[in-house]
C-alpha positions in Angstrom: -0.2 -0.1 0.0 1.5 3.3 -0.9 2.6 5.4 1.5 0.3 8.6 1.9 2.0 11.7 1.9 0.0 13.1 4.9 2.1 10.5 7.1 5.0 12.2 6.0 4.1 15.8 6.2 3.1 14.9 9.9 6.7 14.3 10.7 8.6 16.7 8.1 11.4 18.5 9.8 15.0 19.7 9.5 17.0 17.0 10.4 17.8 16.7 13.8 21.6 18.0 15.1 20.9 17.7 18.7 23.9 16.3 20.1 25.9 15.6 17.5 29.7 17.3 18.2 30.9 18.7 15.5 34.1 19.8 17.1 34.9 16.0 16.9 35.6 16.6 12.8 38.4 19.6 14.2 40.2 16.5 16.4 39.5 13.8 14.5 39.4 14.9 10.6 38.0 12.8 8.0 40.1 11.1 5.4 40.4 13.0 2.2 38.9 10.2 0.2 35.9 10.4 2.4 35.3 13.8 2.4 35.7 13.7 -1.8 32.9 11.7 -1.3 30.9 13.5 1.4 31.4 16.6 -1.4 29.2 14.8 -3.8 26.7 13.5 -0.8 26.4 17.3 0.0 26.2 18.7 -3.9 23.4 16.2 -4.3 21.4 17.0 -1.6 21.6 21.0 -2.1 20.3 19.9 -6.1 17.2 18.8 -5.0 15.5 22.3 -5.6 16.4 21.8 -9.4 15.5 18.3 -9.5 11.9 19.4 -7.7 11.8 22.0 -10.7 12.2 19.3 -13.7 9.7 17.1 -11.8 7.1 19.8 -11.2 7.2 20.6 -15.1 5.6 17.4 -16.0 2.0 16.2 -15.2 3.2 15.0 -11.7 2.1 18.7 -10.5 -1.7 18.1 -11.1 -1.4 15.0 -8.2 -2.0 17.0 -4.9 -0.8 13.7 -3.2 2.7 13.9 -5.0 3.0 18.1 -4.9 2.6 17.5 -0.9 5.3 14.9 -0.5 7.9 17.0 -3.0 7.3 19.6 -1.0 8.5 18.2 2.0 11.0 16.0 0.2 12.6 19.3 -0.8 12.7 20.8 2.5 14.2 17.5 4.6 16.8 17.7 1.5 18.2 21.1 1.6 18.6 20.5 5.3 20.7 17.4 4.6 22.5 19.4 2.1 23.4 22.3 5.0 24.1 19.3 7.9 26.7 17.6 5.6 28.4 21.1 4.3 28.8 22.1 8.2 30.9 18.9 8.5 32.8 20.4 5.2 33.5 23.8 6.8 34.9 22.3 9.5 37.6 21.1 6.9 38.3 24.3 5.8 36.1 23.3 2.1 33.3 25.2 0.5 29.7 24.7 2.2 26.4 23.7 0.5 25.6 27.0 -0.3 29.0 28.1 -2.0 29.1 24.9 -3.6 25.4 24.7 -4.8 26.4 28.6 -6.4 29.0 27.1 -8.5 27.4 23.6 -9.7 24.2 26.0 -10.9 26.5 28.7 -12.8 27.9 25.7 -14.6 24.8 24.1 -15.5 22.5 26.7 -16.7 22.4 25.7 -20.2 22.2 22.2 -19.2 19.4 22.2 -16.3 17.2 24.5 -18.9 17.9 21.6 -21.4 16.7 18.8 -19.1 13.6 20.8 -18.2 12.5 21.0 -22.0 13.1 17.2 -21.9 11.0 16.4 -19.2 8.2 18.6 -20.5 8.2 17.0 -23.6 8.4 13.7 -21.7 5.8 14.4 -19.9 3.5 15.5 -23.0 4.3 12.6 -25.1 3.8 9.8 -22.7 0.8 9.6 -20.1 2.8 6.9 -18.0 5.8 9.6 -17.4 4.8 10.2 -13.6 5.4 6.6 -12.9 8.5 6.8 -14.4 10.0 9.5 -12.2 8.4 7.5 -9.3 10.8 4.7 -10.2 13.6 7.0 -10.5 13.0 8.3 -7.3 12.8 4.8 -6.1 16.0 3.8 -6.9 17.8 7.0 -6.1 16.6 6.9 -2.8 17.3 3.0 -2.5 21.1 3.8 -3.6 21.3 7.2 -1.4 20.3 4.9 1.9 23.0 2.2 0.7 25.6 5.2 0.0 25.3 6.5 3.6 25.4 2.9 4.9 28.5 2.5 3.5 30.1 6.1 4.0 29.5 4.8 8.0 31.3 1.4 7.4 34.0 3.0 5.4 34.8 6.2 7.5 34.0 4.8 11.0 34.0 8.4 12.7 31.0 8.1 15.7 29.8 11.4 14.8 29.6 11.2 11.2 28.1 7.8 11.9 25.2 9.6 13.7 24.4 12.3 11.6 24.2 10.2 8.6 22.0 7.4 10.7 19.5 11.2 11.1 19.5 11.7 7.7 19.3 7.9 6.3 16.0 8.1 8.8 14.2 10.6 6.7 15.5 9.3 3.4 13.8 6.0 4.7 10.6 8.1 4.4 11.4 9.4 1.1 12.0 6.1 -0.2 8.4 4.7 1.0 6.5 7.2 -0.9 8.4 6.6 -4.6 8.6 3.1 -4.0 4.7 2.8 -2.8 4.0 5.3 -5.6 5.9 3.5 -8.4 4.7 0.4 -7.5 0.8 1.3 -7.6 1.2 3.3 -11.0 3.5 0.1 -12.5 1.0 -2.3 -11.3 -1.8 -0.5 -13.1 -0.2 -0.3 -16.3 2.0 -2.7 -18.7 2.8 0.2 -20.7 4.2 1.9 -17.8 6.2 -1.3 -16.7 7.6 -1.6 -20.4 8.6 2.4 -20.8 9.8 2.2 -17.0 12.5 -0.2 -17.9 13.2 0.8 -21.1 14.1 4.2 -19.8 15.8 3.0 -16.6 18.3 0.9 -18.7 19.1 3.1 -21.2 19.3 6.1 -19.0 19.3 5.8 -15.7 23.2 6.9 -13.5 23.8 7.0 -10.0 21.9 10.3 -8.6 24.4 13.3 -9.0 25.3 12.0 -12.6 25.7 15.0 -15.0 25.7 17.4 -11.5 29.0 17.0 -10.5 31.9 15.9 -12.9 32.3 11.9 -14.4 35.5 11.5 -12.4 33.5 12.5 -8.9 30.8 9.8 -9.8 33.7 7.3 -10.6 35.2 8.1 -7.5 32.1 7.9 -5.2 30.8 4.5 -7.1 34.4 2.9 -6.6 34.8 4.4 -2.9 31.4 3.4 -1.4 30.4 0.2 -3.6 34.0 -1.1 -5.4 35.0 -3.6 -2.5 33.1 -6.9 -1.9 31.3 -5.7 0.9 29.9 -2.7 -1.6 29.0 -4.7 -4.5 27.0 -7.0 -2.0 24.7 -3.8 -1.4 24.7 -2.7 -4.4 23.4 -6.4 -5.2 20.8 -6.2 -2.6 19.5 -2.4 -4.0 19.0 -4.0 -7.3 17.3 -7.2 -5.8 14.7 -4.9 -4.0 14.4 -2.6 -6.5 13.6 -5.7 -8.9 10.8 -6.4 -6.9 8.9 -3.8 -8.6 6.2 -4.6 -11.5 7.6 -5.4 -14.7 11.4 -5.0 -13.7 12.5 -7.9 -12.6 16.2 -8.6 -13.2 17.7 -5.3 -13.6 21.4 -4.4 -11.9 21.2 -1.1 -12.5 23.8 0.0 -9.1 25.6 -3.0 -9.3 26.8 -1.8 -13.2 27.3 1.6 -12.1 29.6 0.1 -9.5 31.5 -2.0 -11.6 31.7 0.8 -14.2 32.9 3.3 -11.6 35.4 1.0 -10.1 36.9 -0.1 -13.5 37.0 3.8 -14.1 38.7 5.0 -11.5 41.5 2.2 -11.8 42.4 3.8 -15.3 42.8 6.9 -14.1 
């Protein structure tokens, strides 16, 4: 049964930072490879407002349940970016606002093209919203797995606690996307075929096209390139493949292997 947006609205809030000892990052700083991945995550979270713009350019804006969810989703993702940016600033690195300004300046024309593509896709395909919900589901599944891997790789108590609190909110986002995707796919074989085609041909880890290809490859290699990471990626694929018509997809495992290979060749 899909998760109602009302159940999310009632619990929507800034990520709780009470009790997080941010000063520990000055006495116990994160490793460079961890910071590089954290930069990636911060940029993705801070870019959510641009993803929201693209979704609302489609027929999804006519569904009040989806728009209610998206309002809370965007609010919470913004504060995720701010929290991760605070950790970066303690390492004398640009925070979420400064990095977001640079990314949006660099991506100005690409964002306009993406917006037009989403608009046209929505006009052509009645099932475009189903594809968007599938996209949101695999992205949230990937984010949950990525944050869990970050905890395992960094082994930093305060970062682990912060990330767990982010994951708790991300879990509610996943429940909504996954529920909506399942409901819409269950009603339409055409939606299943279109979603499978779009995901197979065009999906890449969230953040692809926002940050450089080298940063996407580093993220995939660092978090999912070892044995434990590949197991985590395969777990994501198995769960996502349970959606109607999407059985057998290996989206994250393929991306992880590609990123690891690309990083090794650099």
